[in-house]
Backbone as CSV, one residue per row, in Angstrom:
resi,resn,N_x,N_y,N_z,CA_x,CA_y,CA_z,C_x,C_y,C_z
1,MET,34.579,19.936,27.210,33.392,19.450,27.355,32.186,20.282,26.817
2,ALA,31.278,19.669,25.700,30.079,20.125,25.020,29.049,20.730,25.929
3,ARG,28.637,21.493,26.212,27.098,22.301,26.514,25.850,21.592,26.312
4,GLN,24.939,21.126,26.739,23.793,21.005,26.364,22.735,21.801,27.090
5,ARG,21.892,22.169,25.564,20.885,23.361,26.077,20.156,22.650,26.478
6,ALA,19.089,23.227,27.588,17.910,22.801,28.245,17.004,22.812,27.128
7,GLY,15.919,21.344,27.464,15.126,21.108,26.462,15.810,20.277,24.953
8,THR,16.805,19.806,24.927,17.235,18.888,23.915,17.342,17.382,23.823
9,LYS,17.097,16.837,23.111,16.790,15.618,23.118,17.589,14.910,24.219
10,ALA,18.346,15.203,24.562,19.394,14.748,25.708,18.792,15.118,27.051
11,ASP,17.835,15.690,27.007,17.176,15.958,28.130,15.722,14.855,28.317
12,ALA,15.472,14.582,26.852,14.121,13.920,27.156,14.048,12.492,27.714
13,PRO,13.208,12.003,28.365,13.315,10.375,28.670,13.031,9.725,27.277
14,GLY,13.689,8.241,27.715,13.475,7.748,26.986,12.485,6.701,27.093
15,PRO,11.863,5.984,25.953,10.515,5.664,25.818,10.412,4.589,26.717
16,THR,9.178,4.359,27.639,8.458,3.528,28.029,8.286,2.107,27.663
17,PRO,7.918,1.449,28.406,7.520,-0.282,27.755,6.019,-0.021,27.126
18,ALA,5.434,1.288,28.009,4.115,1.172,27.442,3.806,1.971,26.214
19,ASP,5.162,3.012,25.928,4.836,3.654,24.386,5.160,2.619,23.052
20,ALA,6.084,1.572,23.631,6.156,0.606,22.760,5.123,0.259,21.675
21,HIS,4.054,-0.247,22.544,2.631,-0.397,22.324,2.023,0.459,21.489
22,ALA,2.171,1.644,21.699,1.213,2.841,21.445,1.185,2.950,20.446
23,ASN,1.817,2.651,19.274,1.545,2.732,18.033,1.453,1.407,17.281
24,THR,1.433,0.528,17.839,1.372,-0.413,17.255,-0.511,-1.093,16.921
25,PRO,-0.668,-1.240,15.855,-1.832,-1.268,14.687,-2.440,-2.637,15.702
26,VAL,-3.946,-2.312,15.479,-4.736,-3.297,16.138,-5.332,-4.044,14.923
27,LEU,-5.307,-5.577,15.093,-6.044,-6.472,13.952,-6.986,-7.131,14.486
28,ARG,-7.849,-7.253,13.603,-9.554,-7.199,14.329,-10.053,-8.487,13.240
29,GLY,-11.096,-9.343,13.549,-11.458,-10.518,12.873,-10.501,-11.446,11.982
30,SER,-10.927,-11.892,10.895,-10.324,-12.680,9.942,-9.136,-12.004,9.743
31,LEU,-8.513,-11.206,9.933,-7.527,-10.281,9.239,-6.404,-10.892,10.359
32,LYS,-6.900,-10.864,11.778,-5.898,-11.371,12.571,-5.507,-12.436,12.954
33,ARG,-6.540,-13.363,12.327,-6.636,-15.002,12.093,-5.355,-15.549,11.090
34,VAL,-5.568,-14.582,10.183,-4.604,-14.832,9.321,-2.955,-14.287,9.312
35,LEU,-3.346,-12.889,9.745,-1.712,-12.310,9.639,-0.914,-12.898,11.583
36,GLY,-1.788,-13.035,12.356,-1.680,-13.432,13.580,-0.321,-14.214,13.662
37,GLY,-0.359,-15.629,12.548,0.630,-16.925,12.581,2.113,-15.551,12.088
38,LEU,1.831,-14.893,11.330,2.898,-14.342,10.666,3.977,-13.997,11.871
39,ALA,3.462,-12.632,12.841,4.346,-12.331,13.526,4.839,-13.246,14.829
40,ALA,4.353,-14.600,14.810,4.490,-15.542,15.836,5.572,-16.630,15.208
41,GLY,5.507,-16.335,13.900,6.425,-17.339,13.158,5.686,-18.735,13.058
42,GLY,4.255,-18.837,13.210,3.125,-19.674,12.938,3.507,-20.507,11.419
43,PRO,2.459,-21.373,11.430,2.437,-21.978,10.053,1.668,-20.849,9.203
44,GLN,1.491,-19.653,9.567,0.843,-18.658,8.504,1.815,-18.293,8.078
45,GLU,2.904,-18.098,8.276,4.462,-17.538,7.996,4.447,-17.510,6.217
46,LEU,4.571,-16.320,5.936,4.784,-16.462,4.279,6.188,-17.215,4.009
47,ASP,6.634,-17.706,2.781,7.369,-18.590,2.316,8.238,-17.743,1.808
48,ARG,9.070,-17.512,2.676,10.254,-16.516,2.168,11.165,-16.987,1.043
49,LEU,11.363,-18.050,0.901,11.807,-18.284,-0.600,11.326,-18.039,-1.599
50,ILE,9.848,-17.882,-1.597,9.209,-17.773,-2.913,8.549,-16.083,-2.786
51,HIS,8.953,-15.354,-1.829,7.964,-14.100,-1.117,8.584,-12.960,-2.372
52,GLU,9.824,-12.874,-2.473,10.629,-12.166,-2.861,10.434,-12.194,-4.446
53,ARG,10.002,-10.851,-5.330,9.570,-10.877,-6.511,10.006,-11.473,-7.441
54,ILE,11.324,-11.819,-7.503,11.691,-12.372,-8.926,11.481,-13.780,-8.737
55,ARG,11.956,-14.121,-7.467,11.696,-15.848,-7.284,10.393,-16.213,-7.571
56,LEU,9.279,-15.309,-7.038,8.039,-15.478,-7.244,7.718,-15.635,-8.848
57,GLY,8.322,-14.717,-9.300,8.357,-14.501,-10.818,8.784,-15.810,-11.494
58,ILE,10.147,-16.516,-11.236,10.519,-17.695,-11.592,9.273,-18.669,-11.476
59,VAL,8.969,-18.797,-9.997,8.149,-19.886,-9.686,6.983,-19.892,-10.557
60,SER,6.350,-18.491,-10.699,5.055,-18.614,-11.298,5.394,-18.886,-12.827
61,ALA,6.475,-18.338,-13.594,6.563,-18.619,-14.766,6.793,-20.631,-15.244
62,LEU,7.044,-20.911,-14.220,7.400,-22.407,-14.435,6.272,-22.794,-14.262
63,ALA,5.030,-22.471,-13.146,3.848,-23.422,-13.201,2.834,-23.049,-14.091
64,VAL,3.392,-22.541,-14.985,2.599,-22.328,-16.554,3.254,-22.810,-17.587
65,ASN,4.651,-23.361,-17.413,5.416,-23.839,-18.457,6.173,-25.209,-18.097
66,ASP,6.454,-26.283,-19.117,6.705,-27.181,-18.051,8.269,-26.915,-18.403
67,SER,8.953,-26.079,-18.732,10.315,-25.731,-18.662,10.734,-24.102,-19.385
68,LEU,11.351,-23.706,-18.938,12.178,-22.108,-19.492,13.170,-22.064,-19.533
69,THR,13.812,-21.720,-20.265,15.500,-21.226,-20.517,15.979,-20.188,-19.795
70,PHE,17.053,-19.865,-19.535,17.604,-18.521,-18.578,17.315,-17.882,-19.427
71,THR,17.564,-18.005,-20.824,17.075,-16.258,-21.390,15.454,-16.079,-21.788
72,GLU,14.780,-16.820,-21.811,13.207,-16.798,-21.357,13.141,-16.210,-20.464
73,LEU,13.895,-16.878,-19.210,13.117,-16.587,-18.004,13.617,-14.730,-17.603
74,ARG,14.810,-14.719,-18.141,15.355,-13.263,-17.816,14.440,-12.291,-19.012
75,ARG,14.064,-12.714,-19.999,13.073,-11.781,-20.830,12.142,-11.688,-20.270
76,LEU,11.096,-12.641,-19.760,10.167,-12.469,-19.302,9.811,-11.607,-18.038
77,LEU,11.042,-11.745,-17.155,11.190,-10.637,-15.686,11.855,-9.899,-15.931
78,ASP,12.452,-9.241,-17.088,13.131,-8.196,-17.033,14.097,-8.046,-16.052
79,ALA,14.871,-8.896,-15.973,15.989,-9.208,-14.845,17.324,-9.188,-15.424
80,THR,18.507,-8.790,-14.778,19.870,-9.114,-15.547,20.338,-10.183,-15.012
81,ASP,21.142,-10.588,-15.607,21.892,-11.929,-15.939,22.039,-12.402,-14.227
82,GLY,22.883,-11.555,-13.668,23.239,-11.641,-12.247,22.180,-11.818,-11.276
83,ASN,21.342,-11.270,-11.222,19.940,-10.967,-10.736,19.114,-12.393,-10.557
84,LEU,19.007,-12.746,-12.243,18.479,-14.020,-12.010,18.970,-15.059,-11.690
85,SER,20.276,-15.160,-12.116,21.082,-16.029,-11.765,21.217,-16.457,-10.501
86,VAL,21.442,-15.570,-9.509,21.294,-15.699,-7.808,19.835,-16.221,-7.345
87,HIS,18.708,-15.627,-7.470,17.786,-16.137,-7.321,17.399,-17.733,-8.031
88,ALA,17.198,-17.720,-9.139,17.211,-19.254,-9.395,18.158,-20.322,-8.728
89,ARG,19.312,-19.999,-8.399,20.235,-20.425,-7.433,19.868,-20.896,-6.139
90,LYS,19.082,-19.818,-5.452,18.509,-19.899,-4.475,17.379,-21.211,-4.837
91,LEU,16.416,-21.013,-5.242,15.333,-21.579,-5.533,15.954,-22.825,-5.908
92,GLU,16.904,-23.212,-6.441,17.625,-24.534,-6.790,18.033,-25.042,-5.274
93,GLU,18.391,-24.598,-4.843,19.209,-25.343,-3.687,18.206,-25.408,-2.457
94,GLY,16.815,-24.551,-2.350,15.771,-24.637,-1.788,14.758,-26.248,-2.233
95,GLY,15.340,-26.767,-3.155,14.551,-27.801,-4.371,13.084,-27.511,-4.636
96,TYR,13.356,-25.984,-5.183,11.707,-25.867,-5.885,12.198,-25.833,-7.371
97,VAL,13.063,-25.966,-7.869,13.132,-25.977,-9.010,14.787,-26.902,-9.322
98,THR,14.598,-27.134,-10.598,15.772,-28.065,-11.144,16.313,-26.892,-12.234
99,CYS,17.389,-27.541,-12.508,18.107,-26.729,-13.246,19.277,-27.780,-14.156
100,HIS,18.991,-27.621,-15.600,19.651,-28.810,-16.616,20.396,-27.584,-17.497
101,LYS,21.796,-28.397,-17.426,22.468,-27.198,-18.167,23.184,-28.004,-19.685
102,SER,23.189,-27.580,-20.885,23.681,-28.292,-22.238,24.190,-27.321,-22.937
103,PHE,24.462,-27.707,-24.001,24.689,-27.254,-25.271,23.935,-27.318,-26.192
104,GLU,23.612,-26.259,-26.893,23.320,-26.177,-28.357,24.243,-25.829,-29.562
105,GLY,24.531,-26.868,-30.366,25.906,-26.369,-30.635,26.998,-25.838,-29.774
106,ARG,27.916,-24.851,-29.799,28.308,-24.433,-28.849,27.528,-23.055,-28.066
107,THR,26.701,-23.199,-28.386,25.879,-22.387,-27.083,25.775,-22.785,-26.003
108,PRO,25.739,-22.378,-25.333,24.991,-22.813,-23.630,23.900,-22.682,-23.545
109,LYS,22.930,-23.905,-22.843,21.310,-23.634,-22.739,21.072,-24.105,-21.065
110,THR,20.586,-23.393,-20.314,20.169,-23.541,-19.074,19.037,-23.678,-19.154
111,GLU,18.256,-24.674,-18.734,16.663,-25.072,-18.619,16.482,-25.136,-17.019
112,TYR,15.300,-24.788,-16.780,14.780,-24.712,-15.100,13.217,-25.316,-15.661
113,ARG,13.295,-26.490,-14.453,11.853,-26.691,-14.399,11.340,-26.476,-12.441
114,LEU,9.972,-26.741,-12.758,9.548,-26.807,-11.281,9.574,-28.177,-10.634
115,THR,9.960,-27.968,-9.358,9.427,-29.703,-8.674,8.487,-29.758,-8.357
116,VAL,8.266,-30.452,-7.743,6.636,-31.001,-6.989,6.745,-30.217,-5.902
117,SER,7.860,-30.087,-5.304,7.782,-29.386,-3.723,7.781,-27.934,-4.180
118,GLY,8.396,-27.541,-5.496,8.209,-26.242,-5.451,6.496,-25.655,-6.020
119,ARG,5.750,-26.656,-6.556,4.498,-26.421,-7.247,3.855,-26.502,-5.850
120,ASP,4.110,-26.949,-4.930,3.485,-27.292,-3.584,3.640,-25.906,-2.667
121,ALA,4.977,-25.732,-2.782,5.291,-24.032,-2.287,4.332,-23.288,-2.496
122,LEU,4.163,-23.175,-3.996,3.639,-22.302,-4.728,1.959,-22.037,-4.269
123,ASP,1.514,-23.045,-4.176,-0.087,-23.345,-4.076,-0.350,-23.161,-2.456
124,ARG,0.770,-23.451,-1.181,0.407,-22.791,-0.268,0.704,-21.192,-0.160
125,TYR,1.586,-20.894,-0.771,1.802,-19.074,-0.827,0.776,-18.826,-1.487
126,LEU,0.482,-19.244,-2.626,-1.126,-18.620,-3.045,-2.306,-18.934,-1.893
127,ALA,-2.520,-19.933,-1.420,-3.563,-20.024,-0.990,-3.393,-19.137,0.344
128,HIS,-2.531,-18.941,1.110,-2.469,-18.009,2.169,-2.347,-16.469,1.632
129,MET,-1.953,-16.142,0.750,-1.930,-14.717,-0.233,-4.028,-14.372,-0.256
130,GLU,-4.430,-15.405,-0.528,-5.413,-15.628,-1.041,-6.632,-15.118,0.385
131,ALA,-6.176,-16.167,1.483,-6.679,-15.520,2.609,-6.277,-14.258,3.561
132,ILE,-5.372,-13.318,3.024,-5.087,-12.164,3.489,-5.840,-11.371,2.872
133,ILE,-6.288,-11.569,1.285,-6.609,-10.532,0.546,-8.282,-10.774,0.787
134,SER,-8.736,-11.958,0.980,-10.113,-12.241,1.587,-10.545,-11.530,3.278
135,ALA,-9.605,-11.964,4.044,-9.496,-11.172,5.032,-9.676,-9.285,4.995
136,VAL,-8.868,-8.839,4.097,-9.014,-7.514,4.101,-10.307,-7.171,3.371
137,ARG,-10.969,-7.863,2.716,-12.050,-7.340,1.819,-13.222,-7.752,2.800
138,ARG,-13.199,-9.050,3.360,-14.490,-8.789,4.810,-14.068,-7.912,5.837
139,ASP,-13.213,-7.491,6.616,-13.010,-6.368,7.468,-13.258,-4.782,6.997
């Protein structure tokens, strides 16, 4: 049986419920209104499907282009084939982008387009981010 020295972590009492809130940051003013919904999972929660960097890049690039090929997106976002493929599929499954596969001669061509719901989701996401930025600048 191992012996514990006095004053070690084993002797220290565990955290109390009051300790859990001691280091919680305090939100004030408009920032509290904007971010308050994030913790509660309310309507102000960020769209997790878009929030990831590669997915936000895909949706943003498609928002300013009618369509982009897999190769164009890969070069634009400096992503690997596998990484881009996984993220594009998640956006497709979420209904934010459409994917059309075809051939040019013997070369496969995958083309992506932003859907109406993808455009709406991006607009909501950008409005939310703008509200956060505005609140931080005011407070």
